[in-house]
Phi, psi and omega in degrees: 000133179285159179299327179293318179295315178303320180296335180278342180295148168299151186302320183297323177291326177292321177297316176302316181298319180295319180291322179298318180295322179296320178292314180301325180280355177089008178292328171239122180260175177308129181089350179285148177275131177278162172303142182276182182300317179299321178297316182293321178301320182285316184296312187259357178059051182235167180285163180302320179301321179295316180296321179295318180297321182296318180288329178296323178300314182290328176294317180297331179278351183080012180283323182230168177224143177268134175246118187306127179074002183239330180124197181248128185235148174293132185295133174258069189212113178281135180296153176272127176268104182268105179271097193299330183271313184295324184293338182263359182299139177303333181296337178274290184290336178293339178256019175086011180263149175285142178294339182285341177297331181293334179279333190288328181049044175086358179271175187275080171269127184220155171263110182261001179204127180227129176232128180237130182217170173231125184222172171292138182295123175300150186307316181296323179289317180301321179293318183294321182270002182054051179260149180285163177303132179087358180295159181250151178233148168277129178245129178239115180251132180223152172237128182254141176239149174234124185051037175087354183256132178295134181229343189206137168247129182229134179232118179258143176234129174222153177305132178297327177297321180290322183279338187305131176080004181245173178289347178299328180274004180253157178303317177261117182273357178087177182305133181081354176068201185305316188296321177296321179294317176302322179296322180294335180269000181082017180238042186296134177292133178238350180214146179228149173230133177238136176247133187234136171207176180221156177196176174284151185280156166291166178301319179297310177303313179303316181292315185290331178261005181050050184273137171294158178303134174094355182269122181280170175243159173253132177254126175238122174255115180248133174245134178254134184240146180271185185294337181273359179088007183270138175287129184248340178204142171242126179239117177257118184245143176238116184248142167295111187296334182281349182262348190237147160243127178266122185237131176229125178250134183230149171279143180286000000 
């Protein structure tokens, strides 16, 4: 950025940029406390609101986190690298591993909340699964944490008729998860489609993911198809955008 461009930036953005550069240079490492509002007011000769906005920019980017009564600290949190293609390979869930293990990279990834229900299929889900009007779906809602921090909400929808009497309708789906159970039913997923977009979180999502103000979420809607081309599952995921890197590898 040129000096002229920097001069046109609001003061709080310039302060945030300098703090970010100091973090990138290692002047402040993971877990270190940044200068507080009073310090920034003195150093940059700005009002408290400007100092607060500067720290808020870094919080919204997921670079730092505020700890009540203690200050603002550089986040000690490595992003999750979500390899969208490799994690869905049959070699993983087909051998009894959870697809989520591919994201963990040896870290403590856990499901700390599971809810299973049966409801009337929402119109969008009924259309995706090619269900008739009034059909019921099995709904599985989970929250995933990494190193104790909530990072992902996932909601799976499957035909209630397909899930009935199987472990899919139970909190613990067993080795390999939903896809392994579908394979046992002769409805093994062989193709997936993911749609990705982002937006600001709802109040419920922000609470469940413990998101600081201003942090957006990434939405991933995945549909799994069997060998006949029929959709067997729709999974709607809400990710903490500051916690994830989405990686997709393709052959040329």
